[in-house]
N, CA, C and O of each residue as an XYZ file, in Angstrom:
808
protein
N     -12.037     -9.134     21.495
C     -13.154     -8.999     20.540
C     -13.210     -7.889     19.910
O     -13.644     -7.841     18.759
N     -12.619     -6.427     20.809
C     -12.424     -5.202     20.016
C     -11.520     -5.333     19.052
O     -11.695     -4.752     17.981
N     -10.232     -6.241     19.313
C      -9.185     -6.332     18.112
C      -9.854     -6.889     16.973
O      -9.275     -6.627     15.918
N     -10.746     -7.478     16.876
C     -11.315     -8.116     15.741
C     -12.101     -7.196     15.189
O     -12.252     -7.104     13.971
N     -12.707     -6.385     16.113
C     -13.814     -5.551     15.032
C     -12.935     -4.432     14.183
O     -13.255     -3.946     13.098
N     -11.585     -4.111     15.059
C     -10.773     -2.897     14.234
C     -10.197     -3.968     13.000
O      -9.977     -3.561     11.860
N     -10.042     -5.064     13.322
C      -9.551     -6.056     12.038
C     -10.279     -5.787     10.638
O      -9.838     -5.553      9.513
N     -11.793     -5.934     11.246
C     -12.660     -6.095     10.117
C     -13.095     -4.819      9.835
O     -13.758     -4.722      8.803
N     -12.884     -3.706     10.536
C     -13.171     -2.304     10.094
C     -11.889     -2.327      8.577
O     -12.224     -2.263      7.394
N     -10.506     -2.431      9.080
C      -9.533     -2.131      8.370
C      -9.789     -3.025      7.060
O      -9.523     -2.511      5.973
N     -10.240     -4.199      7.100
C     -10.397     -4.711      5.705
C     -11.862     -4.154      4.851
O     -12.045     -4.074      3.636
N     -12.462     -3.936      5.587
C     -13.648     -3.126      4.667
C     -13.602     -2.191      4.064
O     -14.239     -1.857      3.065
N     -12.464     -1.444      4.904
C     -12.036     -0.001      4.495
C     -11.527     -0.219      3.203
O     -11.924      0.272      2.146
N     -10.508     -1.091      3.420
C      -9.597     -1.534      2.071
C     -10.234     -1.881      0.992
O      -9.770     -1.724     -0.137
N     -11.461     -2.432      1.272
C     -12.363     -3.179     -0.037
C     -13.073     -1.749     -1.017
O     -13.636     -1.869     -2.105
N     -12.835     -0.402     -0.236
C     -13.415      0.540     -0.979
C     -12.522      0.848     -2.114
O     -11.446      1.324     -1.753
N     -12.633      0.744     -3.048
C     -11.620      0.879     -4.352
C     -11.778      2.345     -4.821
O     -12.821      2.691     -5.375
N     -10.971      3.036     -4.655
C     -11.443      5.030     -4.756
C     -11.198      5.094     -6.357
O     -11.851      5.928     -6.983
N     -10.215      4.187     -7.109
C     -10.376      4.557     -8.463
C     -11.508      4.260     -9.021
O     -11.910      4.839    -10.031
N     -12.211      3.230     -8.365
C     -13.484      2.836     -9.064
C     -14.644      3.914     -8.880
O     -15.288      4.413     -9.803
N     -14.827      4.244     -7.227
C     -15.569      5.467     -6.863
C     -15.271      6.357     -7.931
O     -16.137      6.593     -8.775
N     -14.260      6.823     -7.984
C     -14.200      8.285     -9.095
C     -13.881      8.367    -10.091
O     -13.691      9.443    -10.657
N     -13.704      7.064    -10.681
C     -13.890      6.552    -12.280
C     -15.407      7.205    -12.485
O     -15.487      8.087    -13.340
N     -16.476      6.880    -11.846
C     -17.791      7.108    -11.556
C     -18.157      8.064    -11.598
O     -19.054      8.435    -12.355
N     -17.355      8.992    -10.504
C     -17.646     10.554    -10.873
C     -17.296     11.401    -11.593
O     -17.872     12.467    -11.813
N     -16.059     10.915    -12.150
C     -15.489     11.776    -13.564
C     -15.784     11.196    -15.037
O     -15.478     11.709    -16.113
N     -16.573      9.792    -14.754
C     -17.217      9.212    -15.849
C     -15.817      8.825    -16.549
O     -15.865      9.077    -17.754
N     -14.663      8.319    -16.161
C     -13.484      7.802    -16.764
C     -13.678      6.523    -16.740
O     -14.613      6.023    -16.114
N     -12.862      5.872    -17.386
C     -12.459      4.422    -17.812
C     -11.593      4.119    -17.254
O     -10.659      4.238    -18.047
N     -10.974      3.539    -15.712
C      -9.489      3.796    -15.092
C      -8.872      2.203    -15.625
O      -8.057      1.935    -16.508
N      -9.702      1.242    -14.607
C      -8.933     -0.271    -14.432
C      -9.272     -0.761    -15.884
O      -8.348     -1.376    -16.416
N     -10.173     -0.644    -16.471
C     -10.144     -1.274    -18.027
C      -9.385     -0.910    -19.032
O      -8.950     -1.521    -20.009
N      -9.237      0.695    -18.480
C      -8.355      1.271    -20.262
C      -6.972      1.076    -19.536
O      -6.105      1.189    -20.402
N      -6.432      0.841    -18.365
C      -5.113      0.362    -17.826
C      -4.596     -0.912    -18.497
O      -5.460     -1.784    -18.409
N      -3.485     -1.344    -19.145
C      -2.795     -2.312    -19.509
C      -2.852     -3.554    -18.451
O      -3.107     -4.682    -18.873
N      -2.558     -3.268    -16.782
C      -2.279     -4.019    -16.063
C      -4.066     -4.156    -15.474
O      -4.393     -5.262    -15.046
N      -4.876     -3.302    -15.478
C      -6.183     -3.425    -14.882
C      -6.053     -3.001    -13.268
O      -6.926     -3.347    -12.472
N      -5.340     -2.526    -13.017
C      -5.127     -1.971    -11.943
C      -5.813     -0.887    -11.205
O      -5.460      0.274    -11.410
N      -6.718     -1.144    -10.403
C      -7.735     -0.064     -9.933
C      -6.764      0.900     -8.852
O      -7.097      0.886     -7.667
N      -5.666      1.663     -9.232
C      -5.041      2.245     -8.229
C      -4.571      3.382     -8.659
O      -4.628      3.465     -9.886
N      -4.079      4.396     -8.070
C      -3.795      5.787     -7.904
C      -2.943      5.884     -8.809
O      -2.868      7.062     -9.159
N      -2.238      5.213     -9.385
C      -1.057      5.968    -10.813
C      -2.136      5.759    -11.662
O      -2.404      6.778    -12.298
N      -2.983      4.641    -11.948
C      -3.639      4.377    -13.353
C      -4.877      5.756    -13.078
O      -5.146      6.421    -14.079
N      -5.518      6.100    -11.861
C      -6.282      7.158    -11.999
C      -5.818      8.243    -12.484
O      -6.528      9.021    -13.121
N      -4.304      8.484    -12.198
C      -3.646      9.870    -12.873
C      -4.029      9.771    -14.171
O      -4.863     10.460    -14.758
N      -3.306      8.786    -14.627
C      -2.933      8.604    -16.377
C      -4.913      8.432    -16.874
O      -5.383      9.206    -17.708
N      -5.308      7.940    -16.572
C      -6.776      7.513    -17.489
C      -7.794      8.488    -16.693
O      -8.866      8.785    -17.220
N      -7.465      8.946    -15.503
C      -8.745      9.767    -15.124
C      -8.706     11.441    -15.276
O      -9.587     12.256    -15.549
N      -7.424     11.557    -15.005
C      -7.041     12.782    -14.967
C      -6.377     13.124    -13.715
O      -6.334     12.296    -12.805
N      -5.768     14.481    -13.580
C      -5.056     15.302    -12.392
C      -6.190     15.003    -11.082
O      -5.805     14.202    -10.230
N      -7.450     15.572    -10.922
C      -8.111     15.756     -9.528
C      -8.457     13.889     -9.625
O      -8.151     13.173     -8.672
N      -8.977     13.428    -10.635
C      -9.414     12.082    -10.277
C      -8.079     11.291     -9.849
O      -8.190     10.198     -9.294
N      -6.988     11.776    -10.075
C      -5.989     11.078     -9.558
C      -5.439     11.284     -8.204
O      -4.679     10.526     -7.602
N      -5.915     12.390     -7.813
C      -5.417     13.117     -6.138
C      -6.618     12.795     -5.323
O      -6.513     12.631     -4.108
N      -7.758     12.699     -5.945
C      -8.776     12.227     -5.017
C      -8.717     10.424     -4.408
O      -9.094      9.919     -3.351
N      -8.131      9.901     -5.513
C      -7.697      8.363     -5.055
C      -7.113      8.069     -4.504
O      -7.221      7.367     -3.498
N      -6.115      8.607     -5.089
C      -4.394      8.984     -3.931
C      -4.796      8.717     -2.460
O      -4.477      7.807     -1.695
N      -5.611      9.817     -2.304
C      -6.170     10.704     -0.814
C      -7.033      9.605     -0.485
O      -6.760      9.167      0.633
N      -8.187      8.863     -1.177
C      -9.075      7.969     -0.672
C      -7.788      6.620     -0.048
O      -7.529      6.272      1.104
N      -7.362      6.262     -1.051
C      -6.361      5.043     -0.310
C      -5.544      5.043      0.139
O      -5.009      3.950      0.323
N      -4.775      6.467      0.705
C      -4.115      6.503      1.886
C      -4.813      6.388      2.846
O      -4.367      5.763      3.808
N      -6.050      6.917      2.891
C      -7.045      7.534      4.014
C      -7.722      6.300      4.723
O      -8.092      6.235      5.895
N      -7.800      5.306      3.712
C      -8.533      3.993      4.217
C      -7.628      3.267      4.947
O      -8.133      2.636      5.875
N      -6.334      3.157      4.794
C      -5.210      2.591      5.437
C      -4.864      3.487      7.176
O      -4.557      3.039      8.280
N      -5.066      4.636      6.749
C      -4.783      5.535      7.976
C      -5.400      5.851      9.149
O      -4.992      5.909     10.309
N      -6.826      6.113      8.459
C      -7.551      6.051      9.382
C      -8.242      4.622     10.333
O      -8.475      4.681     11.540
N      -8.390      3.866      9.797
C      -8.534      2.165     11.005
C      -7.406      2.175     11.717
O      -7.494      2.087     12.942
N      -6.533      2.250     11.284
C      -4.884      2.263     12.154
C      -4.582      3.028     13.302
O      -4.163      2.628     14.388
N      -4.937      4.580     12.803
C      -5.160      5.584     14.016
C      -5.855      5.087     14.805
O      -5.435      4.668     15.883
N      -6.903      5.038     14.481
C      -8.163      4.956     15.377
C      -7.897      3.742     16.615
O      -8.097      3.908     17.818
N      -7.435      2.601     16.004
C      -6.661      1.537     16.899
C      -5.700      1.922     17.550
O      -5.635      1.510     18.708
N      -4.741      2.736     17.105
C      -3.724      3.161     18.149
C      -4.203      4.166     19.339
O      -3.800      4.207     20.501
N      -5.263      5.024     18.642
C      -5.774      5.930     19.651
C      -6.649      5.448     20.772
O      -6.642      5.999     21.872
N      -7.553      4.207     20.425
C      -8.660      3.863     21.312
C      -7.977      2.761     22.402
O      -8.113      2.742     23.625
N      -7.089      1.729     21.420
C      -6.772      0.410     22.202
C      -4.932      0.336     22.230
O      -4.192     -0.469     21.664
N      -4.614      1.445     23.072
C      -3.019      1.336     23.020
C      -2.497      0.330     23.569
O      -1.332     -0.015     23.368
N      -3.524     -0.418     24.537
C      -2.692     -1.520     25.665
C      -2.690     -2.704     24.252
O      -1.705     -3.405     24.022
N      -3.824     -2.750     23.499
C      -3.818     -3.935     22.640
C      -2.706     -4.287     21.439
O      -2.864     -5.112     20.540
N      -1.640     -3.511     21.649
C      -0.484     -3.444     20.590
C       0.358     -4.664     21.401
O       1.300     -5.231     20.846
N      -0.001     -4.952     22.533
C       0.391     -6.401     23.105
C       0.067     -7.638     22.909
O       0.644     -8.640     23.333
N      -1.260     -7.531     21.985
C      -1.876     -8.674     21.464
C      -1.411     -9.399     20.182
O      -0.917     -8.569     19.418
N      -1.391    -10.582     19.697
C      -1.479    -11.023     18.525
C      -2.036    -10.525     17.640
O      -1.446    -10.536     16.559
N      -3.089    -10.029     17.698
C      -3.552     -9.348     16.171
C      -3.130     -8.086     16.154
O      -3.461     -7.665     15.045
N      -2.615     -7.275     16.715
C      -1.714     -5.872     16.490
C      -1.467     -5.779     14.972
O      -1.951     -4.994     14.156
N      -0.505     -6.881     14.791
C      -0.004     -6.732     13.175
C      -1.120     -6.887     12.418
O      -1.360     -6.143     11.467
N      -1.937     -7.925     12.800
C      -3.105     -8.024     11.420
C      -3.889     -7.032     11.530
O      -4.553     -6.818     10.516
N      -4.057     -6.353     12.381
C      -5.057     -4.834     12.423
C      -4.009     -3.968     11.193
O      -4.349     -3.333     10.195
N      -2.789     -4.228     11.694
C      -2.023     -2.701     10.916
C      -2.165     -3.161      9.252
O      -2.405     -2.317      8.390
N      -2.013     -4.374      8.990
C      -2.006     -5.086      7.449
C      -3.492     -5.106      6.958
O      -3.880     -5.318      5.809
N      -4.271     -4.829      8.117
C      -5.850     -5.002      7.476
C      -6.361     -4.515      6.189
O      -6.795     -5.215      5.274
N      -6.263     -3.246      6.220
C      -6.627     -2.087      4.734
C      -5.745     -2.780      3.933
O      -6.419     -3.535      3.233
N      -4.658     -2.889      3.707
C      -3.741     -3.415      2.516
C      -4.585     -4.823      1.991
O      -4.724     -5.015      0.783
N      -5.079     -5.694      2.904
C      -5.584     -7.009      2.468
C      -6.633     -6.555      1.919
O      -6.516     -6.749      0.709
N      -7.663     -6.019      2.169
C      -8.636     -5.327      1.708
C      -8.665     -4.911      0.371
O      -9.464     -5.303     -0.480
N      -7.749     -4.089      0.220
C      -7.091     -3.252     -1.064
C      -6.676     -4.460     -2.260
O      -7.113     -4.632     -3.398
N      -5.861     -5.039     -1.637
C      -5.134     -6.502     -2.609
C      -6.354     -7.414     -2.828
O      -6.494     -7.868     -3.964
N      -7.181     -7.713     -1.959
C      -7.535     -9.195     -1.901
C      -9.435     -8.510     -1.573
O      -9.905     -8.952     -0.524
N     -10.199     -7.742     -2.219
C     -11.176     -7.246     -1.929
C     -12.291     -8.268     -2.353
O     -12.406     -8.808     -3.454
N     -13.170     -8.434     -1.129
C     -14.277     -9.513     -1.357
C     -15.431     -8.875     -2.208
O     -16.345     -9.545     -2.688
N     -15.316     -7.660     -2.337
C     -16.495     -7.008     -3.256
C     -16.024     -7.148     -4.783
O     -16.709     -7.002     -5.795
N     -14.609     -7.484     -4.663
C     -14.459     -7.309     -6.266
C     -13.881     -8.803     -6.632
O     -13.134     -8.865     -7.608
N     -14.144     -9.882     -5.991
C     -14.096    -11.021     -6.404
C     -12.408    -11.338     -6.136
O     -11.679    -12.005     -6.870
N     -12.020    -10.626     -4.815
C     -10.515    -10.811     -4.608
C      -9.765    -10.324     -5.456
O      -8.607    -10.679     -5.234
N      -9.869     -9.587     -6.453
C      -8.760     -8.978     -7.446
C      -8.759     -7.647     -7.256
O      -9.741     -7.013     -7.640
N      -7.987     -7.173     -6.816
C      -7.932     -5.728     -6.272
C      -6.685     -4.640     -7.088
O      -6.308     -4.676     -8.259
N      -6.256     -3.709     -5.958
C      -4.893     -3.150     -6.318
C      -3.809     -3.791     -5.911
O      -3.857     -4.951     -5.502
N      -2.726     -3.097     -5.985
C      -1.268     -2.994     -5.569
C      -0.943     -2.830     -4.243
O      -0.143     -3.601     -3.714
N      -1.537     -1.789     -3.542
C      -1.638     -1.562     -2.195
C      -0.557     -0.999     -1.560
O      -0.135     -1.148     -0.413
N      -0.052     -0.118     -2.768
C       1.198      0.685     -2.169
C       0.765      1.933     -1.438
O       1.226      2.161     -0.320
N      -0.175      2.828     -2.062
C      -0.932      3.997     -1.549
C      -0.957      3.704      0.205
O      -0.387      4.114      1.216
N      -2.366      2.389     -0.324
C      -2.341      2.060      1.191
C      -1.623      1.514      2.405
O      -1.939      1.562      3.594
N      -0.359      0.874      1.672
C       0.516      0.522      2.797
C       1.192      2.213      3.325
O       1.546      2.441      4.481
N       1.233      2.959      2.499
C       1.926      4.211      3.230
C       0.765      4.829      3.996
O       1.169      5.479      4.960
N      -0.529      4.820      3.856
C      -1.411      5.034      4.569
C      -1.232      4.432      6.040
O      -1.057      5.058      7.085
N      -1.322      3.024      5.840
C      -1.340      2.138      7.270
C      -0.047      2.564      8.276
O      -0.150      2.461      9.498
N       1.280      3.094      7.564
C       1.989      3.226      8.236
C       1.868      4.808      9.025
O       2.209      5.079     10.177
N       1.207      5.817      7.881
C       0.719      6.804      8.512
C       0.087      6.807      9.770
O       0.478      7.605     10.622
N      -0.879      5.991     10.018
C      -1.935      5.515     10.886
C      -0.903      5.560     12.123
O      -1.319      6.032     13.181
N       0.456      5.079     12.038
C       1.333      5.226     13.444
C       1.533      6.416     13.879
O       1.886      6.427     15.059
N       1.445      7.444     13.380
C       1.948      8.710     13.558
C       1.376      9.097     15.177
O       0.226      8.817     15.514
N       2.282      9.722     16.031
C       3.340     10.466     15.762
C       4.655      9.564     15.412
O       5.703     10.123     15.087
N       4.556      8.183     15.490
C       6.015      7.319     15.475
C       6.021      7.434     13.575
O       5.105      7.016     12.866
N       7.047      7.973     13.173
C       7.214      8.589     11.904
C       8.091      7.517     11.490
O       7.967      7.322     10.281
N       9.284      6.426     12.269
C      10.043      6.172     11.560
C       9.662      4.780     10.361
O      10.316      4.505      9.355
N       8.372      4.056     10.890
C       8.216      2.969      9.840
C       7.990      3.962      8.276
O       8.769      3.800      7.336
N       7.003      4.812      8.215
C       6.751      5.356      7.108
C       7.963      5.949      6.229
O       8.230      5.761      5.042
N       8.739      6.890      7.411
C      10.068      7.177      6.535
C      11.277      6.106      5.794
O      12.001      6.228      4.806
N      11.095      5.114      6.729
C      11.637      3.788      6.241
C      11.486      3.556      4.547
O      12.301      3.504      3.625
N       9.941      3.441      4.651
C       9.355      3.195      3.284
C       9.592      4.137      2.035
O       9.868      3.878      0.864
N       9.352      5.514      2.820
C       9.802      6.654      1.704
C      11.153      6.636      1.252
O      11.511      6.683      0.075
N      11.755      6.577      2.085
C      13.325      6.289      1.579
C      13.731      5.293      0.963
O      14.485      5.590      0.037
N      13.495      3.964      1.126
C      13.928      2.960     -0.039
C      13.019      3.408     -1.409
O      13.591      3.357     -2.498
N      12.166      3.673     -1.371
C      11.526      4.252     -2.523
C      12.130      5.311     -3.174
O      12.184      5.381     -4.402
N      12.525      6.029     -2.525
C      13.521      7.410     -3.062
C      14.902      6.742     -3.444
O      15.527      7.166     -4.416
N      15.268      5.933     -2.849
C      16.596      5.195     -2.970
C      16.860      4.543     -4.236
O      17.933      4.553     -4.840
N      15.616      3.886     -4.637
C      15.604      2.956     -5.948
C      15.195      3.717     -6.741
O      15.460      3.456     -7.914
N      14.479      4.825     -6.477
C      14.288      5.778     -7.870
C      15.132      6.770     -8.276
O      14.928      7.404     -9.311
N      16.371      7.025     -7.313
C      17.047      8.248     -7.584
C      18.933      7.681     -7.499
O      19.830      7.978     -8.289
N      18.980      7.155     -6.747
C      20.466      6.673     -6.427
C      20.977      5.572     -7.266
O      21.870      5.622     -8.113
N      20.188      4.473     -6.850
C      20.428      3.503     -7.487
C      18.781      2.647     -8.216
O      17.968      1.821     -7.801
N      18.958      3.361     -9.331
C      17.643      3.396     -9.838
C      17.539      2.034    -10.591
O      18.412      1.401    -11.185
N      15.805      1.685    -10.332
C      15.566      0.317    -10.661
C      14.199      0.607    -11.654
O      13.146      1.101    -11.250
N      14.497      0.160    -13.095
C      13.446      0.376    -13.710
C      12.946     -1.263    -14.312
O      13.805     -2.135    -14.439
N      11.719     -1.492    -14.594
C      10.819     -0.378    -14.450
C      10.125     -0.789    -13.377
O      10.311     -1.769    -12.657
N       9.089      0.277    -13.327
C       8.160      0.676    -12.221
C       7.824     -0.610    -11.326
O       7.948     -0.563    -10.102
N       7.382     -1.784    -12.008
C       7.080     -3.214    -11.194
C       8.145     -3.611    -10.814
O       7.958     -4.469     -9.952
N       9.438     -3.400    -11.046
C      10.749     -4.262    -10.609
C      11.095     -3.411     -9.470
O      11.568     -3.989     -8.491
N      10.955     -2.229     -9.423
C      11.389     -1.351     -8.151
C      10.404     -1.186     -7.237
O      10.545     -0.631     -6.147
N       8.931     -1.890     -7.873
C       8.282     -2.174     -6.312
C       8.494     -3.037     -5.837
O       8.508     -3.023     -4.606
N       8.800     -4.370     -6.620
C       9.352     -5.098     -6.001
C      10.506     -5.507     -5.155
O      10.409     -6.350     -4.263
N      11.429     -4.980     -5.417
C      12.640     -5.139     -4.490
C      12.626     -3.917     -3.411
O      13.486     -3.804     -2.537
N      11.528     -3.009     -3.589
C      11.541     -1.854     -2.751
C      10.722     -2.639     -1.254
O      10.745     -2.311     -0.067
N      10.177     -3.556     -1.837
C       9.024     -4.324     -0.628
C       9.864     -5.639      0.302
O       9.745     -6.081      1.444
N      10.891     -6.008     -1.079
C      11.463     -6.956     -0.671
C      12.576     -6.472      0.370
O      13.010     -7.192      1.268
N      13.015     -5.037      0.108
C      13.733     -4.409      1.192
C      13.123     -3.878      2.708
O      13.884     -3.749      3.668
N      11.951     -3.645      2.783
C      11.129     -3.178      3.464
C      11.482     -3.806      5.106
O      11.961     -3.143      6.027
N      11.064     -5.365      5.146
C      11.002     -5.480      6.419
C      12.694     -5.543      6.730
O      13.134     -5.506      7.879
N      13.246     -5.608      5.956
C      15.041     -5.634      6.763
C      15.096     -4.025      7.096
O      15.473     -3.538      8.162
N      14.679     -3.380      6.050
C      14.815     -1.892      6.836
C      13.959     -1.878      8.148
O      14.575     -1.335      9.066
N      13.195     -2.151      8.359
C      12.407     -2.112      9.843
C      13.014     -2.500     10.526
O      13.281     -1.702     11.425
N      13.561     -3.675     10.635
C      14.641     -4.138     11.590
C      16.092     -3.412     11.870
O      16.759     -3.212     12.886
N      16.254     -3.112     10.461
C      17.673     -2.151     11.129
C      17.518     -0.803     11.936
O      18.384     -0.286     12.642
N      16.337     -0.372     11.709
C      15.901      1.064     12.113
C      15.296      0.608     13.486
O      14.786      1.491     14.175
N      15.300     -0.782     13.990
C      14.867     -1.041     15.457
C      13.463     -0.787     15.720
O      13.015     -0.568     16.845
N      12.773     -0.824     14.638
C      11.135     -0.732     14.800
C      10.361     -1.911     15.670
O      10.670     -3.100     15.592
N       9.306     -1.389     16.513
C       8.807     -2.524     17.091
C       8.771     -3.863     16.516
O       9.087     -3.897     15.326
N       8.474     -4.949     17.046
C       8.525     -6.092     16.345
C       7.212     -6.463     15.849
O       7.190     -7.183     14.851
N       6.060     -6.080     16.395
C       4.996     -6.272     15.897
C       4.414     -5.230     14.633
O       3.466     -5.613     13.947
N       4.986     -4.040     14.414
C       5.091     -3.517     13.088
C       5.795     -3.882     12.050
O       5.503     -3.670     10.873
N       7.097     -4.650     12.622
C       7.946     -5.505     11.635
C       7.205     -6.453     11.276
O       7.188     -6.566     10.050
N       6.263     -7.562     12.092
C       5.309     -8.681     11.650
C       4.237     -8.313     10.384
O       3.853     -9.034      9.462
N       3.875     -6.753     10.743
C       2.631     -6.277     10.085
C       3.328     -5.967      8.816
O       2.891     -6.313      7.718
N       4.322     -5.364      8.981
C       4.805     -5.161      7.373
C       5.176     -6.205      6.767
O       5.083     -6.200      5.540
N       5.640     -7.257      7.370
C       6.125     -8.426      6.600
C       4.926     -8.616      6.076
O       4.962     -8.663      4.846
N       3.434     -8.797      6.742
C       2.373     -9.239      6.173
C       1.797     -8.178      4.927
O       0.903     -8.481      4.138
N       2.242     -7.383      4.943
C       1.904     -6.378      3.875
C       2.914     -6.616      2.654
O       2.491     -6.713      1.501
N       4.100     -6.691      2.935
C       4.859     -7.406      1.926
C       4.315     -8.622      1.170
O       4.059     -8.668     -0.033
N       4.221     -9.310      1.808
C       3.597    -10.588      1.167
C       2.405    -10.585      0.276
O       2.217    -11.321     -0.693
N       1.594     -9.613      0.759
C       0.517     -9.360      0.186
C       0.620     -8.692     -1.109
O      -0.107     -8.996     -2.055
N       1.535     -7.766     -1.161
C       2.026     -6.895     -2.185
C       2.628     -7.547     -3.367
O       2.316     -7.407     -4.550
N       3.461     -8.217     -2.886
C       4.319     -8.725     -3.802
C       3.680     -9.915     -4.607
O       3.908    -10.079     -5.806
N       2.686    -10.910     -3.703
C       1.587    -11.642     -4.421
C       1.150    -10.974     -5.547
O       1.429    -11.419     -6.660
N       0.289     -9.635     -5.360
C      -0.287     -9.113     -6.252
C       0.460     -8.894     -7.731
O       0.176     -9.168     -8.897
N       1.735     -8.154     -6.935
C       2.568     -7.887     -8.410
C       3.023     -8.910     -9.316
O       3.299     -8.813    -10.512
N       3.067    -10.272     -8.265
C       3.127    -11.731     -9.539
C       2.434    -11.998    -10.191
O       2.641    -12.576    -11.258
N       0.833    -11.474     -9.513
C      -0.098    -11.890    -10.487
C      -0.682    -11.047    -11.282
O      -1.786    -11.360    -11.728
N       0.017     -9.568    -11.712
C      -0.245     -8.762    -12.172
C      -0.421     -9.092    -13.782
O       0.208    -10.053    -14.224
N      -1.201     -8.376    -14.607
C      -1.434     -8.745    -16.209
C      -0.444     -7.620    -16.678
O      -0.277     -7.576    -17.897
N       0.236     -6.711    -15.928
C       1.412     -5.927    -16.383
C       2.253     -6.345    -17.226
O       2.732     -7.461    -17.024
N       2.583     -5.745    -18.152
C       3.465     -6.316    -19.418
C       5.076     -6.465    -18.054
O       5.368     -5.681    -17.152
N       5.757     -7.749    -18.463
C       7.054     -7.632    -18.000
C       7.886     -7.300    -18.607
O       8.222     -8.004    -19.559
N       8.590     -6.068    -18.318
C      10.031     -5.490    -19.146
C      11.107     -6.040    -18.228
O      10.950     -6.348    -17.046
N      12.242     -6.120    -18.954
C      13.581     -6.631    -18.702
C      13.726     -5.160    -17.420
O      13.474     -3.964    -17.563
N      14.194     -5.880    -16.317
C      14.625     -4.885    -15.217
C      15.869     -4.761    -15.777
O      16.496     -5.519    -16.517
N      16.258     -3.170    -15.084
C      17.892     -2.569    -15.645
C      17.788     -1.539    -13.993
O      16.898     -0.981    -13.352
N      19.374     -1.759    -13.870
C      19.557     -0.862    -12.561
C      20.464      0.307    -13.247
O      21.373     -0.038    -14.002
N      20.269      1.422    -13.039
C      20.828      2.843    -13.061
C      21.774      3.440    -11.858
O      21.219      3.856    -10.841
N      22.871      3.471    -11.947
C      23.678      4.566    -11.134
C      22.986      6.273    -10.975
O      23.164      7.021    -11.937
N      22.481      6.625    -10.168
C      22.140      7.976     -9.937
C      20.842      8.020    -11.159
O      20.748      7.214    -12.084
N      20.051      8.986    -10.935
C      18.679      9.471    -11.618
C      19.191      9.700    -12.753
O      18.447      9.346    -13.668
N      20.297     10.211    -13.125
C      20.575     11.056    -14.484
C      21.007      9.725    -15.789
O      20.826      9.841    -17.001
N      21.475      8.781    -15.218
C      22.089      7.544    -15.860
C      20.954      7.110    -16.635
O      21.034      6.098    -17.332
């Protein structure tokens, strides 16, 4: 029963789209002004300005981090239950498919980082995600961002397995990956031709 409460808490937390919250605070048009109509941190920076972007990014990460951290702190024994992976990915589900916005939300990247940060002091999962993003941004640079994000999330579950991350986290990550990839697939963002470059300066 308590697992279900944390699952619901995570989803409802994810449903709060901070790009929309801070667009009202700063009197800026964010999602409507963006080509991809995505209510996320990147568009908050571009169309809302620095502080709007920073606060949106912080909100999108914290709404994933806080529910997962609370779950880990108060219910450590619950990690043995089948619902643990769903609790881990619930904030991403809320962000990507918010019931408050006709199930049309953001891409869930910042919230994914937040959910994995909620596992601290276990650093491995969030470091795997960060390292994969850095690898495809600098060493084997993939453009545009949409393609880079897609490849990153395709690679993420494999990276978790290679680093011997606990299986319940791998399953939760796989669920997050699926939701983000679905959101990227239905995005209205203009599809540029993917390109791969060796090292960031090429």
